[in-house]
N, CA, C and O atoms as a CHARMM CRD file, in Angstrom:
* protein
*
  240
    1    1 UNK  N     -0.82100   5.29600   3.11000 PROA 1      0.00000
    2    1 UNK  CA     0.16000   5.04100   2.08700 PROA 1      0.00000
    3    1 UNK  C      1.21800   4.08800   2.63600 PROA 1      0.00000
    4    1 UNK  O      1.62500   4.16400   3.79500 PROA 1      0.00000
    5    2 UNK  N      1.63400   3.21100   1.77400 PROA 2      0.00000
    6    2 UNK  CA     2.72600   2.30400   2.11700 PROA 2      0.00000
    7    2 UNK  C      3.68800   2.27400   0.93500 PROA 2      0.00000
    8    2 UNK  O      3.26900   2.13200  -0.21300 PROA 2      0.00000
    9    3 UNK  N      4.97600   2.40900   1.22400 PROA 3      0.00000
   10    3 UNK  CA     6.02000   2.40800   0.21200 PROA 3      0.00000
   11    3 UNK  C      6.83900   1.13300   0.35900 PROA 3      0.00000
   12    3 UNK  O      7.28800   0.80100   1.45600 PROA 3      0.00000
   13    4 UNK  N      7.03500   0.41500  -0.75300 PROA 4      0.00000
   14    4 UNK  CA     7.80300  -0.82300  -0.71200 PROA 4      0.00000
   15    4 UNK  C      8.76200  -0.88700  -1.90100 PROA 4      0.00000
   16    4 UNK  O      8.44500  -0.44300  -3.00500 PROA 4      0.00000
   17    5 UNK  N      9.92800  -1.44500  -1.64400 PROA 5      0.00000
   18    5 UNK  CA    10.89300  -1.73600  -2.70000 PROA 5      0.00000
   19    5 UNK  C     10.69700  -3.19500  -3.08100 PROA 5      0.00000
   20    5 UNK  O     10.58100  -4.05800  -2.21100 PROA 5      0.00000
   21    6 UNK  N     10.66000  -3.47200  -4.38000 PROA 6      0.00000
   22    6 UNK  CA    10.43100  -4.83800  -4.86100 PROA 6      0.00000
   23    6 UNK  C     11.52000  -5.77000  -4.36500 PROA 6      0.00000
   24    6 UNK  O     12.71100  -5.48800  -4.49700 PROA 6      0.00000
   25    7 UNK  N     11.09100  -6.88200  -3.79400 PROA 7      0.00000
   26    7 UNK  CA    11.98700  -7.92800  -3.32400 PROA 7      0.00000
   27    7 UNK  C     12.02200  -9.00900  -4.39700 PROA 7      0.00000
   28    7 UNK  O     11.04400  -9.73500  -4.57500 PROA 7      0.00000
   29    8 UNK  N     13.12600  -9.12300  -5.10600 PROA 8      0.00000
   30    8 UNK  CA    13.22400 -10.06800  -6.22300 PROA 8      0.00000
   31    8 UNK  C     13.07200 -11.52400  -5.79100 PROA 8      0.00000
   32    8 UNK  O     12.72300 -12.37200  -6.61200 PROA 8      0.00000
   33    9 UNK  N     13.32600 -11.82700  -4.52500 PROA 9      0.00000
   34    9 UNK  CA    13.18100 -13.19400  -4.03600 PROA 9      0.00000
   35    9 UNK  C     11.71900 -13.56300  -3.81100 PROA 9      0.00000
   36    9 UNK  O     11.35400 -14.73500  -3.90800 PROA 9      0.00000
   37   10 UNK  N     10.86800 -12.56100  -3.50700 PROA 10     0.00000
   38   10 UNK  CA     9.46700 -12.82400  -3.19000 PROA 10     0.00000
   39   10 UNK  C      8.50900 -12.42900  -4.30600 PROA 10     0.00000
   40   10 UNK  O      7.43700 -13.02000  -4.43300 PROA 10     0.00000
   41   11 UNK  N      8.87800 -11.44200  -5.11700 PROA 11     0.00000
   42   11 UNK  CA     7.94000 -10.87900  -6.08900 PROA 11     0.00000
   43   11 UNK  C      8.53900 -10.86500  -7.49500 PROA 11     0.00000
   44   11 UNK  O      9.70500 -10.52000  -7.68700 PROA 11     0.00000
   45   12 UNK  N      7.72400 -11.24300  -8.46200 PROA 12     0.00000
   46   12 UNK  CA     8.15700 -11.25400  -9.85000 PROA 12     0.00000
   47   12 UNK  C      7.91200  -9.90400 -10.52700 PROA 12     0.00000
   48   12 UNK  O      8.70900  -9.46500 -11.35600 PROA 12     0.00000
   49   13 UNK  N      6.80400  -9.25100 -10.16700 PROA 13     0.00000
   50   13 UNK  CA     6.38900  -8.01500 -10.83700 PROA 13     0.00000
   51   13 UNK  C      6.12100  -6.91900  -9.81400 PROA 13     0.00000
   52   13 UNK  O      5.88000  -7.20000  -8.63900 PROA 13     0.00000
   53   14 UNK  N      6.16400  -5.66400 -10.26900 PROA 14     0.00000
   54   14 UNK  CA     5.84000  -4.54200  -9.40200 PROA 14     0.00000
   55   14 UNK  C      4.39800  -4.60700  -8.91000 PROA 14     0.00000
   56   14 UNK  O      4.09200  -4.13800  -7.81400 PROA 14     0.00000
   57   15 UNK  N      3.51800  -5.18400  -9.71600 PROA 15     0.00000
   58   15 UNK  CA     2.11700  -5.32000  -9.31700 PROA 15     0.00000
   59   15 UNK  C      1.99200  -6.13000  -8.02000 PROA 15     0.00000
   60   15 UNK  O      1.14700  -5.83600  -7.17500 PROA 15     0.00000
   61   16 UNK  N      2.83400  -7.14500  -7.87600 PROA 16     0.00000
   62   16 UNK  CA     2.82700  -7.96300  -6.66500 PROA 16     0.00000
   63   16 UNK  C      3.29400  -7.15100  -5.46100 PROA 16     0.00000
   64   16 UNK  O      2.79200  -7.33000  -4.35100 PROA 16     0.00000
   65   17 UNK  N      4.24500  -6.26800  -5.68200 PROA 17     0.00000
   66   17 UNK  CA     4.73500  -5.41300  -4.61200 PROA 17     0.00000
   67   17 UNK  C      3.65400  -4.42900  -4.17900 PROA 17     0.00000
   68   17 UNK  O      3.48800  -4.16900  -2.98700 PROA 17     0.00000
   69   18 UNK  N      2.92600  -3.88700  -5.13900 PROA 18     0.00000
   70   18 UNK  CA     1.81000  -2.98800  -4.82000 PROA 18     0.00000
   71   18 UNK  C      0.76500  -3.72900  -3.99400 PROA 18     0.00000
   72   18 UNK  O      0.26900  -3.19600  -3.00200 PROA 18     0.00000
   73   19 UNK  N      0.42900  -4.94600  -4.39200 PROA 19     0.00000
   74   19 UNK  CA    -0.56200  -5.72400  -3.64900 PROA 19     0.00000
   75   19 UNK  C     -0.07600  -6.02300  -2.23200 PROA 19     0.00000
   76   19 UNK  O     -0.86500  -6.02700  -1.28700 PROA 19     0.00000
   77   20 UNK  N      1.20600  -6.26800  -2.09300 PROA 20     0.00000
   78   20 UNK  CA     1.78600  -6.50000  -0.77000 PROA 20     0.00000
   79   20 UNK  C      1.65700  -5.24900   0.10300 PROA 20     0.00000
   80   20 UNK  O      1.35200  -5.34700   1.29100 PROA 20     0.00000
   81   21 UNK  N      1.88900  -4.08600  -0.48300 PROA 21     0.00000
   82   21 UNK  CA     1.75400  -2.82500   0.25200 PROA 21     0.00000
   83   21 UNK  C      0.30500  -2.60300   0.68500 PROA 21     0.00000
   84   21 UNK  O      0.04900  -2.21400   1.82400 PROA 21     0.00000
   85   22 UNK  N     -0.63400  -2.84800  -0.21500 PROA 22     0.00000
   86   22 UNK  CA    -2.05100  -2.66300   0.10900 PROA 22     0.00000
   87   22 UNK  C     -2.50800  -3.65400   1.17600 PROA 22     0.00000
   88   22 UNK  O     -3.32200  -3.31300   2.03500 PROA 22     0.00000
   89   23 UNK  N     -1.98800  -4.87000   1.12400 PROA 23     0.00000
   90   23 UNK  CA    -2.32700  -5.87500   2.11900 PROA 23     0.00000
   91   23 UNK  C     -1.81600  -5.44300   3.49900 PROA 23     0.00000
   92   23 UNK  O     -2.49700  -5.63200   4.50700 PROA 23     0.00000
   93   24 UNK  N     -0.62500  -4.86800   3.53200 PROA 24     0.00000
   94   24 UNK  CA    -0.07000  -4.40200   4.79800 PROA 24     0.00000
   95   24 UNK  C     -0.91900  -3.27900   5.38800 PROA 24     0.00000
   96   24 UNK  O     -1.11800  -3.22800   6.60200 PROA 24     0.00000
   97   25 UNK  N     -1.41900  -2.38300   4.54600 PROA 25     0.00000
   98   25 UNK  CA    -2.29500  -1.29800   5.01000 PROA 25     0.00000
   99   25 UNK  C     -3.51900  -1.87500   5.71300 PROA 25     0.00000
  100   25 UNK  O     -3.91200  -1.39600   6.77600 PROA 25     0.00000
  101   26 UNK  N     -4.11900  -2.90000   5.11800 PROA 26     0.00000
  102   26 UNK  CA    -5.30800  -3.51900   5.71500 PROA 26     0.00000
  103   26 UNK  C     -4.96800  -4.29400   6.98200 PROA 26     0.00000
  104   26 UNK  O     -5.65300  -4.16200   7.99600 PROA 26     0.00000
  105   27 UNK  N     -3.90400  -5.10500   6.92600 PROA 27     0.00000
  106   27 UNK  CA    -3.53900  -5.95100   8.06600 PROA 27     0.00000
  107   27 UNK  C     -3.16000  -5.13300   9.29900 PROA 27     0.00000
  108   27 UNK  O     -3.48600  -5.51100  10.42400 PROA 27     0.00000
  109   28 UNK  N     -2.48000  -4.02300   9.08700 PROA 28     0.00000
  110   28 UNK  CA    -2.02600  -3.20800  10.21300 PROA 28     0.00000
  111   28 UNK  C     -2.98800  -2.08200  10.55200 PROA 28     0.00000
  112   28 UNK  O     -2.70100  -1.24100  11.40400 PROA 28     0.00000
  113   29 UNK  N     -4.14800  -2.07300   9.87000 PROA 29     0.00000
  114   29 UNK  CA    -5.23100  -1.15400  10.20200 PROA 29     0.00000
  115   29 UNK  C     -4.77700   0.30800  10.22300 PROA 29     0.00000
  116   29 UNK  O     -5.00300   1.02300  11.19900 PROA 29     0.00000
  117   30 UNK  N     -4.13600   0.74000   9.13500 PROA 30     0.00000
  118   30 UNK  CA    -3.58500   2.09100   9.04800 PROA 30     0.00000
  119   30 UNK  C     -4.64500   3.18200   9.22100 PROA 30     0.00000
  120   30 UNK  O     -4.32600   4.28200   9.67200 PROA 30     0.00000
  121   31 UNK  N     -5.88000   2.89700   8.87300 PROA 31     0.00000
  122   31 UNK  CA    -6.90700   3.94300   8.92500 PROA 31     0.00000
  123   31 UNK  C     -7.65600   4.00700  10.25900 PROA 31     0.00000
  124   31 UNK  O     -8.62100   4.76300  10.36600 PROA 31     0.00000
  125   32 UNK  N     -7.25300   3.25600  11.26300 PROA 32     0.00000
  126   32 UNK  CA    -7.96600   3.19400  12.54200 PROA 32     0.00000
  127   32 UNK  C     -8.07900   4.56000  13.21300 PROA 32     0.00000
  128   32 UNK  O     -9.14400   4.91900  13.71500 PROA 32     0.00000
  129   33 UNK  N     -6.98800   5.32300  13.22300 PROA 33     0.00000
  130   33 UNK  CA    -7.02800   6.62800  13.88500 PROA 33     0.00000
  131   33 UNK  C     -7.95700   7.60000  13.14700 PROA 33     0.00000
  132   33 UNK  O     -8.67000   8.37900  13.78000 PROA 33     0.00000
  133   34 UNK  N     -7.94900   7.55400  11.82900 PROA 34     0.00000
  134   34 UNK  CA    -8.84100   8.42000  11.05800 PROA 34     0.00000
  135   34 UNK  C    -10.29800   8.06300  11.33400 PROA 34     0.00000
  136   34 UNK  O    -11.13300   8.95000  11.51100 PROA 34     0.00000
  137   35 UNK  N    -10.60100   6.77500  11.37200 PROA 35     0.00000
  138   35 UNK  CA   -11.97100   6.33900  11.67200 PROA 35     0.00000
  139   35 UNK  C    -12.37000   6.75000  13.08800 PROA 35     0.00000
  140   35 UNK  O    -13.51100   7.14800  13.32200 PROA 35     0.00000
  141   36 UNK  N    -11.43900   6.65700  14.02400 PROA 36     0.00000
  142   36 UNK  CA   -11.71600   7.03600  15.40900 PROA 36     0.00000
  143   36 UNK  C    -12.01700   8.53300  15.52700 PROA 36     0.00000
  144   36 UNK  O    -12.74000   8.96400  16.42600 PROA 36     0.00000
  145   37 UNK  N    -11.45800   9.30500  14.61600 PROA 37     0.00000
  146   37 UNK  CA   -11.70000  10.76200  14.61500 PROA 37     0.00000
  147   37 UNK  C    -12.98800  11.13600  13.88500 PROA 37     0.00000
  148   37 UNK  O    -13.33100  12.31300  13.77200 PROA 37     0.00000
  149   38 UNK  N    -13.69500  10.12000  13.39100 PROA 38     0.00000
  150   38 UNK  CA   -14.98200  10.36800  12.75800 PROA 38     0.00000
  151   38 UNK  C    -14.94100  10.56500  11.25600 PROA 38     0.00000
  152   38 UNK  O    -15.94400  10.96300  10.66300 PROA 38     0.00000
  153   39 UNK  N    -13.81500  10.29700  10.63100 PROA 39     0.00000
  154   39 UNK  CA   -13.73300  10.41800   9.17200 PROA 39     0.00000
  155   39 UNK  C    -14.39700   9.18900   8.56100 PROA 39     0.00000
  156   39 UNK  O    -14.04100   8.06400   8.90800 PROA 39     0.00000
  157   40 UNK  N    -15.36100   9.38600   7.65400 PROA 40     0.00000
  158   40 UNK  CA   -16.05900   8.24300   7.04800 PROA 40     0.00000
  159   40 UNK  C    -15.10500   7.36500   6.22500 PROA 40     0.00000
  160   40 UNK  O    -14.20900   7.86500   5.54500 PROA 40     0.00000
  161   41 UNK  N    -15.31900   6.06200   6.30300 PROA 41     0.00000
  162   41 UNK  CA   -14.46800   5.09800   5.59000 PROA 41     0.00000
  163   41 UNK  C    -14.39700   5.37700   4.09600 PROA 41     0.00000
  164   41 UNK  O    -13.34700   5.18500   3.48200 PROA 41     0.00000
  165   42 UNK  N    -15.51100   5.83300   3.49700 PROA 42     0.00000
  166   42 UNK  CA   -15.51500   6.08500   2.04800 PROA 42     0.00000
  167   42 UNK  C    -14.67400   7.29900   1.64700 PROA 42     0.00000
  168   42 UNK  O    -14.42300   7.50200   0.45900 PROA 42     0.00000
  169   43 UNK  N    -14.23600   8.10300   2.60900 PROA 43     0.00000
  170   43 UNK  CA   -13.37900   9.25500   2.30700 PROA 43     0.00000
  171   43 UNK  C    -11.89800   8.93500   2.49800 PROA 43     0.00000
  172   43 UNK  O    -11.04100   9.76800   2.20600 PROA 43     0.00000
  173   44 UNK  N    -11.59700   7.74200   2.98100 PROA 44     0.00000
  174   44 UNK  CA   -10.21100   7.33800   3.22200 PROA 44     0.00000
  175   44 UNK  C     -9.70600   6.55100   2.01400 PROA 44     0.00000
  176   44 UNK  O    -10.36900   5.62600   1.54400 PROA 44     0.00000
  177   45 UNK  N     -8.54700   6.92100   1.52500 PROA 45     0.00000
  178   45 UNK  CA    -7.94800   6.24900   0.36700 PROA 45     0.00000
  179   45 UNK  C     -6.70600   5.47500   0.80900 PROA 45     0.00000
  180   45 UNK  O     -5.97400   5.92000   1.69300 PROA 45     0.00000
  181   46 UNK  N     -6.47500   4.33500   0.20100 PROA 46     0.00000
  182   46 UNK  CA    -5.28300   3.52100   0.45100 PROA 46     0.00000
  183   46 UNK  C     -4.47000   3.49100  -0.83300 PROA 46     0.00000
  184   46 UNK  O     -4.99600   3.19400  -1.90500 PROA 46     0.00000
  185   47 UNK  N     -3.17600   3.80200  -0.71700 PROA 47     0.00000
  186   47 UNK  CA    -2.28200   3.77800  -1.86800 PROA 47     0.00000
  187   47 UNK  C     -1.04200   2.96600  -1.53500 PROA 47     0.00000
  188   47 UNK  O     -0.44900   3.12400  -0.46700 PROA 47     0.00000
  189   48 UNK  N     -0.65600   2.09600  -2.45800 PROA 48     0.00000
  190   48 UNK  CA     0.57400   1.33900  -2.33500 PROA 48     0.00000
  191   48 UNK  C      1.54400   1.78500  -3.40700 PROA 48     0.00000
  192   48 UNK  O      1.19300   1.83000  -4.58500 PROA 48     0.00000
  193   49 UNK  N      2.76100   2.11400  -3.01000 PROA 49     0.00000
  194   49 UNK  CA     3.80400   2.55300  -3.93200 PROA 49     0.00000
  195   49 UNK  C      4.85500   1.45300  -4.00500 PROA 49     0.00000
  196   49 UNK  O      5.36600   1.00700  -2.97800 PROA 49     0.00000
  197   50 UNK  N      5.17500   1.02100  -5.21100 PROA 50     0.00000
  198   50 UNK  CA     6.18200  -0.02000  -5.40600 PROA 50     0.00000
  199   50 UNK  C      7.32900   0.55500  -6.24100 PROA 50     0.00000
  200   50 UNK  O      7.10900   1.23000  -7.24700 PROA 50     0.00000
  201   51 UNK  N      8.55100   0.27200  -5.80100 PROA 51     0.00000
  202   51 UNK  CA     9.73600   0.79300  -6.47500 PROA 51     0.00000
  203   51 UNK  C     10.65000  -0.34800  -6.90100 PROA 51     0.00000
  204   51 UNK  O     10.82300  -1.33900  -6.19200 PROA 51     0.00000
  205   52 UNK  N     11.22100  -0.17100  -8.07400 PROA 52     0.00000
  206   52 UNK  CA    12.28600  -1.06600  -8.56300 PROA 52     0.00000
  207   52 UNK  C     13.23400  -0.18600  -9.37200 PROA 52     0.00000
  208   52 UNK  O     12.96500   0.13400 -10.53000 PROA 52     0.00000
  209   53 UNK  N     14.33300   0.19700  -8.75500 PROA 53     0.00000
  210   53 UNK  CA    15.23200   1.14900  -9.41100 PROA 53     0.00000
  211   53 UNK  C     14.50600   2.46300  -9.63200 PROA 53     0.00000
  212   53 UNK  O     13.99300   3.06100  -8.68700 PROA 53     0.00000
  213   54 UNK  N     14.46300   2.91700 -10.89300 PROA 54     0.00000
  214   54 UNK  CA    13.78500   4.17200 -11.22500 PROA 54     0.00000
  215   54 UNK  C     12.31900   3.95000 -11.60300 PROA 54     0.00000
  216   54 UNK  O     11.59900   4.91000 -11.87700 PROA 54     0.00000
  217   55 UNK  N     11.88000   2.71500 -11.61800 PROA 55     0.00000
  218   55 UNK  CA    10.49000   2.39500 -11.95700 PROA 55     0.00000
  219   55 UNK  C      9.60600   2.46500 -10.70100 PROA 55     0.00000
  220   55 UNK  O      9.97200   1.98100  -9.62900 PROA 55     0.00000
  221   56 UNK  N      8.44900   3.07500 -10.87200 PROA 56     0.00000
  222   56 UNK  CA     7.50200   3.21400  -9.76300 PROA 56     0.00000
  223   56 UNK  C      6.11700   2.82000 -10.26600 PROA 56     0.00000
  224   56 UNK  O      5.71900   3.17800 -11.37400 PROA 56     0.00000
  225   57 UNK  N      5.38900   2.07500  -9.42900 PROA 57     0.00000
  226   57 UNK  CA     3.99900   1.73000  -9.73400 PROA 57     0.00000
  227   57 UNK  C      3.18000   2.07900  -8.50100 PROA 57     0.00000
  228   57 UNK  O      3.54400   1.73000  -7.37900 PROA 57     0.00000
  229   58 UNK  N      2.05200   2.78200  -8.72900 PROA 58     0.00000
  230   58 UNK  CA     1.17300   3.17900  -7.63700 PROA 58     0.00000
  231   58 UNK  C     -0.17000   2.50200  -7.84700 PROA 58     0.00000
  232   58 UNK  O     -0.73000   2.54000  -8.94300 PROA 58     0.00000
  233   59 UNK  N     -0.68100   1.88700  -6.79900 PROA 59     0.00000
  234   59 UNK  CA    -1.96400   1.21800  -6.87400 PROA 59     0.00000
  235   59 UNK  C     -2.82800   1.61100  -5.69000 PROA 59     0.00000
  236   59 UNK  O     -2.34200   2.06400  -4.65400 PROA 59     0.00000
  237   60 UNK  N     -4.13300   1.42200  -5.88000 PROA 60     0.00000
  238   60 UNK  CA    -5.06300   1.72600  -4.78100 PROA 60     0.00000
  239   60 UNK  C     -6.10600   0.63800  -4.68800 PROA 60     0.00000
  240   60 UNK  O     -6.98700   0.69700  -3.83000 PROA 60     0.00000
């Protein structure tokens, strides 16, 4: 999971913030330890949470 607050200078929509969060999960290899412990890749879920004030968007 990655949580991000929308940056108005970089992102127009919350969807862009969600994509940025998901990209960070992949780039920083968040699931490496789970894979090393033998958890199959298909059982690992990636979620990006984007916030703008009281608005929240969750993507996977």
